[in-house]
N, C-alpha and C positions, 0 to 999 in steps of 0.2 A: 252362782253361787261363788263363782270367781271371774275376775276381770282381769287380763293378762293384759300387760304392758309392755315395750321392747326396751329395754336400756341401751347401756353404751356396749360398744364393741373393745375390747381392751386388745391391744396388738403386742402385749407385752405384760410384765410383771405389773401387779396392781393390788389393790387393799383388798380383793378377794382372795387372788391366786396368783403363784409366782409364774405362770406362762399364760400365753395370749386364750382369751375366753370370750363367748358371746353371753348374753345376761338378758333374764326377763324378771320382771316384778309382778306383784299381784296383790289386790286388795281383795282379800277375801271374807266374805260374809259371814254368817255365823252357820257352821256345818253340825248340824243333829246327826250325833253319835249312832252309828247303825251297826248291832252288833254283827252281822254278817259284811259286812262294809270291809273291816280287814281281812276277812274269809276270802272277798272276791279279790280284794288287791293284791292277795299273796297268791291266789291261784294264777291270775295275771302274769305274775313276775316270776312264776315257777313253770310254766309251760316249755317244755324242752322242744315243742313243736311251734311255738313262735321266734320269740328272744328270750331266755330265760335270763333273771339277773343270778348269776353265781352265788351262793352261799358266801364269799369271801368279800361280795361287792356289795351285799347289804349295810346300807347305814347301820349303826348302832344306836339302840334306844331309841329307835322308834314307836312312837305311841299314836296311836289311830284313834284312840276314842277321847279326850280330855284337850290334846292337841293334836286333832287331826291335820288341818291344813299343814303345820309345819310337816310334819312326819309325812305326807303328802308330797309337797315340795322336794325332801330331799328323796324319797323314792322315784319321784319324774326325774329327778336330775342324775342319778344313779343310771335308771335304766335309758335313759338318752345315751348317756356315755357308752353303754354297751351294746346299743342299736349301732351307733355310731362306727364301731370297729368291729360290728359282727361280721361283715361281707370282707372291707379292707378300710384300715385306717387304723390308726397310731397316737390316737387322742388319749391321755393322760388325765387332764383335770376334770373334774367337775365338784357341784357342791351348790349347798343351798343355806342361807341364813336369813335372820329378821335385821334388817339395816333401815336406818331414817323411817321406822314405823309403817316397813314394808315387808314383806317377805320377798326374798331373790332364791332365783335359781339360776347357773351358770354350766357351761359346759366348754369344754377348748373346742379347736377347729383345725380342719386344713382349708375348709369352706365356709367362712362364716355364715353365709346365708342359709346353706345346707344345715350347718348345727343349729341355726337359731329356729330353724324349721321344726326338724326333731326334737329340738327342745320343748316347743309349743305344744307337738303332736303329745309327748310323752306326759305333759302336763292334763290335757285336756282329754287323756286316755285312762289312767290313773284318777284324777278326780271322778270318771264317768263312771270307772268300775266302783268306787268308793260308795257312789250315789245309786247304783244299782242299773246304771242307763250306759252302761257299755253294750255298742254295735258290734259286735266282734267281724262281721262281716266287710266292715266298712275298714275297721282297724287294718284287718288282714291286706285288705287292698293298700291302705297309705304305706302301712312295712313294706310291702312288695316293690311300690311306687321308689321308697328312699333306699331302699338296696339297691335298686338300679341306677340311684344318683349317687349313691358311695361308690359303687363299683366304676363309675365314668369318674367321678370328681376326687376320689382319695388316693394316697399313694396305694400300689400294687401291694402282694404279698413279699416281693423279693426286698424292696425299700423298707417294709412295714419291720422287716427280722431286721435288717442293717439298723434302723432306729433304734429298737430294744437296745442293741449291743452298742451304740453312741449313748442313749442315757446312762448304758452301766459305767460308761467311763467318763461320764459329764462331758462330751462332746457337742457341743450345739448344731441345729442342722436347720435346713430351710429349703425350698424351693431354688432352682439352680436356671440360670438364661432364660426365664418365661418359656420353659419347653417343658410340656408333659412328662413324667414319669424320670426327670432328670433331679437329681437331690444333691445338694452339696450336704457334705460332713463336714466339721471346722471351721473355721476363718481365715481368710487372707492368706497368708504365705502357710499356715498349715490345714489346708483346705484339701477336699480332695471330691472330687464330683463322680456321681453314680449314674448310671442306667442299668437297673437292676443291681447285677453284680458286675457290670461291667464298667472299669475306670477310667479316668480321663488320661491314665498313664499307659494305656494299652498302644500298642503299635498299629498303625491303620492300616497297614500291609498286611499282618498277619491276622486281623478281624477281618479282613477282606477274604481270606483264605479259609474261615470257618464258615464263610456264608454258602457254600458250595459243597454238598457231601462228594461231589466227584473231583474238585480241587484238594479236597481234604485228603481222599485217595493217595493222589497224585502226590501230594507233598510227604506222606508219610512213607510212601515206597523211596522217593528221591532222597529223604534222611536215610534212608535205609534199614526203615521199622517194619515190623509186620503188620502188615494190611490184606484182606481178603480181596481178592480179583473181583474187579467189576465190570460193567459195560452199561451204556446210556440206550434207552429206548426213544425214539424220536416218533416213530413211526411202526406200524402192524410190522412192518417188512423185517424189521430190526429185533423182534423178538425171537425168532430159532437162531441165529447165527449168534447172540447176546448168548444163549441158555447155553448153544456149543463151548461159548469161549469160557463162561462163568464155572457150568457145570451143575448138577442138580447132588445135592439138595439146595436151594439158593433163598434170598431174600429181597422181596420188592419194596421199594421204599421212593415215595417222592422226593426229586433233587432238592426241592426248596421249601420244605415245612422240617420243622421239630416237634417235637415232643411225642413222639412215635406217631403222629397222624399219618393214617393211612398205609401204615407199615406192617407187612406178612412178614413170616420167618417161617423156616422148616419148611420148604414148598419142595416136594419130592417126585412131583409129575409133572408134565408138559402143560396140561391143562390147567393144573392149578397154578401155575406160573402167569398163565394169562389171566385168571380169576384174579391174582394176585395184583399186576401190571391194571386190570380196570378198575380194582378198588383204589390203587393209588391215583390212578386219573379222575377219579371221583373225588377227590381231596385235592387235585393241583392240575393247574392246564399244562404246566409246566414236563418238562423230560422224566420217565423214571428210571432209578438205577435199578439193575441186576444185579446183586451182588452174591459171591459165595457166601454158604451158610457156613457158620463157624460155631461148632458145639461147644457149650459152657454155658456159665453165668456170666449176666452182663454186671459189671463194675463202672461205677464212676470215678476215678482218680481224680482229686483234686490238688492243684499245685498253687500257692501262694508265692509270688515274687521269686518264682524261678525254686521252692522248696515245696516236695511233695509234705501235703499237712491232713489228708485223710485220706478213704475209701471208702465208697459204699454199695452194696452188692446190691442188686434193684432186680425182684421177683415177680414175673407175671403177675396178672392180677389170675386168681384162682378160688375154687369152690371145693368143698371137702362134702362130699356123698354122706345121706342119714340113711339111705335104702329107701326111701319112699318119695323124696321130693326131685321135683326135675332141676336141672340145669337152671332155669332161668327163675324158678323160687328161691334157689339157692343164693343166685346173685342177688335178687330182692331183700334175702334177709340182709346180705353182708351192706347193701346199698341203704338199709335201714337206719346203719350206726354212722354211715358217713353224710353228713349233710351237703344239700347240691348248692349252698349257699353259703356256707359258712367254712373256708380252709380252717380254720383255726380250731373250731369245736370238733372236728374231724383229724384234728395233729396232721394235716396237709395230706390227707388220704384223698382222693376222688372217687366219686362213684363209678363202677364200672359199667361198660356201655358194650351191649351185645350190638356193634355194628357190621359191617359190612368185615371188616378186619377179623371180629371176634367169630362172625358165621362162616367165614372162611377157614380158619382155625381149627375150630371144632369138626369142621366136614372132613378136613385132611386125619382125622384122627376116627371116621365114620361116627360120628355124635351130631345132637342138634341140639337147642334149646329147651326142647323136651325129653330129652335123654333123662332115664334116673340113674343115677350113680350108685352105686355100691355103698355098704355101710363103710366109712374110713378112707375109701377112696379119696384122693387129692387130685384134681385134674385143672390145668392153666384152661383160664378162659379165652387167654390171647396167646399169641405168641411173643410180640414184644414186652419190655420188663421196664417200661414208663412208666412212674408214678403218676404221672399226668394220665394216663388211662386206665387207672384203680387198681396199678403193681404197689407193690410193699417195699421196704428199704430194710438193712442190715448194717451196722457198722462192721467193717472188716479192716479196719485200718492196721491191726498190728500184726494182720496175716499175710502183709503184701510183700512180696520177693525183693529184695535191694534191687534186683536186678531190673525188674519192672518201674519201682520206684523212680529209679535214674534215667526210664526210658521217657516217662510222662514227664520229669523234670528237662529232659533236653529239647521237647517238644516245644513246650510254654518259653524255656529261655532262645529257641531258633525264633520264634514267629511273637516273641516279646508281648506275650499279653502276660496280664499283673496276676489275672485271677482266673484259671483257665481247668476246664474239667474234660478228662480224656476220657473217652469209652474205652473198653477194655474186656474184650470175653473171654474166658476160658474156664477147663476145667477145675484148675487149683490154682489159686491166685497165689499161693504162697512156693510156687516153683517157677522156674525161667521161660519164655515162650519157647526158647527150644526142646523144652523137654515136654510141653504139654500142647502145643500149635496155638496157642493164645494170641489175638491178633487187636489190634486198635480199631475202631471200628468209626468212631468221630471225634472229633473236637468241638469244644463249646466255647465260646470267648465271656458268655453269661449265664454259667452253670447253676443249676437251682439250687437256691439255699434250703430250699425246704424238705429235698432229698435226705439232707442232714438231720432235722429237724425230725422227720420221721422216721429216721434210723434212731433215734433217740437222743441225739445232741438237743442240748439248750437253744433257744433264740440266741441267746448272747452268744454263745459260743461260736456259732452258724455266722453269725452276722458279723463278727467280730473279724473273722477271717479277710474282710473288705476294707478294714479300716487299719492300716498301717498304723507303728506305733507315733511316729511326727504327725498324725492328725491332732490337732487340737484348738486351744485357742491364740489370738492375739492379745496382746495387752488393750486395754481400753481406760481410758478416763475420762468419767461424765462431769458436765458443768451442768447446773440446775441455779438457773437464777429467776426474779421476779419477770411477769412479763414486760413492764415497761422495761427492761433493762435488755431483753434479747436482742433486739433487732441491729442496737448501735456493736454487741458482741458478734452478732454475724458478720455486721461491714469488715469487723475487723480480720475475723477468721478469712474471709474471702480474699483480701487483700495480702492475707500475710504470706510470707515465704516457708513454704514447707519442704520436709525432705522427701525426695523420691518415692518412699517406702513408705511414707506416714501420711496416712489421710483424716479428713472431718466429715462430721456428717451433722445435720440439722433434722427436722421433721419434715423439710420439703427438696432438701438438696444438700450435695456433698463437693466432696474435694479430693482428688489423689495426686501428692507432690504438687504438680504446678496445672495437673489439669482439672476441667470443672466436670462434675458429673450432674448431669440434669436425669431425675426419675423419671420413668415411663409411665408412672400414676401417680397419683395423690394418696394410695393409702399412708397412713403414721409412719410405716415400719419401713416403708419403701427404700429410702434414700440410704439407712443404713444396712438394710440387705444389700442395697447393689454394691455399695462400698466393699463390703464383708465377701464380696465373690471375687474380688482383684486379689490373686495371687503372689501380686507383690505387695501387697499390702504386709508390714510390720507390725505396726501400731495406730490406733484411731483415737481422736478425742470427739465425743458427742456431747451437743450441745442444745438444752431443752428449756423453754420456759414452764412455769411452774404448773400453768393450766394445761398446757400438753402432756404434761405426767397424769395429773388428776383426771383428763378425759379420755389417754388412749393408753395410759399404762409407760413402764419403761421398756423400750424393745430390745433389748439383751436380759439375759438373765445370770450377767455376772461382769462386773468393772471390778480393776486394779484400786484405782482411785477414784474418788467422788468429791467435788467441790461444789458448798452447798451454800447459798445467798442465806443471811439470816432472814427471819421474818416467815420462813419457807409455812404451810400448815404442815401439822405434826402428822400427819397422815403423807404427806408428800415425804418428807424428813425419815420418816421410818422405814419409809418404801426403799428409797436409794439406800439409808444404810443398812438393811438387810442384803443388797444385793454388793457390796463393795466391801473389798478388803479392808481398806482403809478410808475414813471418813475426814474430812477437813471444812471449817467453815471462810467462807470467801470474806475480807474483810471490808466492813462499809465504805472505806475511802478507795477500795482498788478500783482502776480503770479497766475497761474493757481490754485493752492492750496487756494490763496486767495478770488480768483472768485468764486467760489464753499462755500466757507467758507460767502461769503458775502450772496450768494442765498440759505445758508440752516439756515439763521439765524432766529427765530420766526417772523412770521409775525404780525404787530398791527390787 
């Protein structure tokens, strides 16, 4: 019924899309209209327990009767786009159309091989559903396989939030330094590298402090700021002296883990402390911190460039009794609305886990997972309030007392951390610590942007915290010549004298000032991506032959000036003009040196 063929991978703007995509094309034979075919496809793509195609993502005017093949291609491309972003991903492009007497489908990529596989899977599955030949068990198995690959190869949710903010501001981004989970936002001297929400501007010594709960505590005390007493447990003999030093009630937590893993709070008895330490040790082989319990709500204070930017109250995972359901059943009801594989569909809320920390917390209240709660009674299932363990979040930015704001700003400046999260516990965030006994519990150099989104912030607002105003583009000039004229022009560029902050790139190599740059791979966009990572770069000249643009696209989304040879194909000329603020044609008599001089002249 359908023969699928791999098409070109475009590493930049192309005649299908303004961004990088993978493509598939198909020669589709006659498809007999099936009255139940459209119903079967709609059932497949609206099933919330697999990967539904949101109503806003349905292509308009899809007709699966007289023009079934074209409609199925469009639906498959849209579904592939949703699948690729379901677990992790920030892919924007997808579509389908008829071109050169074939049907084409395309989708954007972080990993071209993975996007190509998912697009092929989507086409196969959608056509199978229409034909009444869908194997749902096999489909589910393949979906889980692709989810696993997306989790491993796609940007994490923190990066995806920042990417959404970057797109809203027109900021380009790409991988940084060949390192997993490191992303460059902006270009050249206007760029910033992020790991999750941590930036390249953070002081190394300050970040080092945040990696140990014990060091954090000591640093806060040395700064004269409120922090709870604590003691480290290395061996069993340390437990009783630690309890004596810290007092009851207390908290036990692994020294080297974050996200609330292995944490148990509100331990009022010695035997509960022993169980809490055992729970912490089950999560980590390192020392356990026993800490004074501070009564109150957990607040994440966000500081950006030394200025208080927001506060989120984090509440522990909880259920509300109905008079007949057990706590376990109530947890299951909550978890049904929180998708285990898709943080985005759950608005970044995680499923509640009845693990050892939860069981210990319940037992200190005389409860078990099989306890039936009275109707209307709210019960915290865990003692820690982390979003990562099923907690919920509320924006309380406007309630924070000025003194608490100032303390959080002072911590960020002392540690030289650009994006800082300070965890502060108090019964009343609107009052200073000397009135409430509030304390700073932890400091985080990679605060979760998801907590802000879960509290009601837009992803653009949360991600924008990591993108200072100076992040953006550098001016770029683009030269496209006929293929036969490319090598002489590149020879001149390689031998030219370039200012220290000016660079150039072609498809295969690049230069910055007097420095020759050798790309680590032969990917068509690699040389330009490599050049744009240099933070001394103030301006770039990009040089291509016509066929390179036709075959691979233009690997940037905007240039200030395009210089185009006469006689280029209409598609290449149209594409280059669409990305350029200004376009000029190169005189037929211009020498390679004259062409380069045109592109290097000052831009208005």
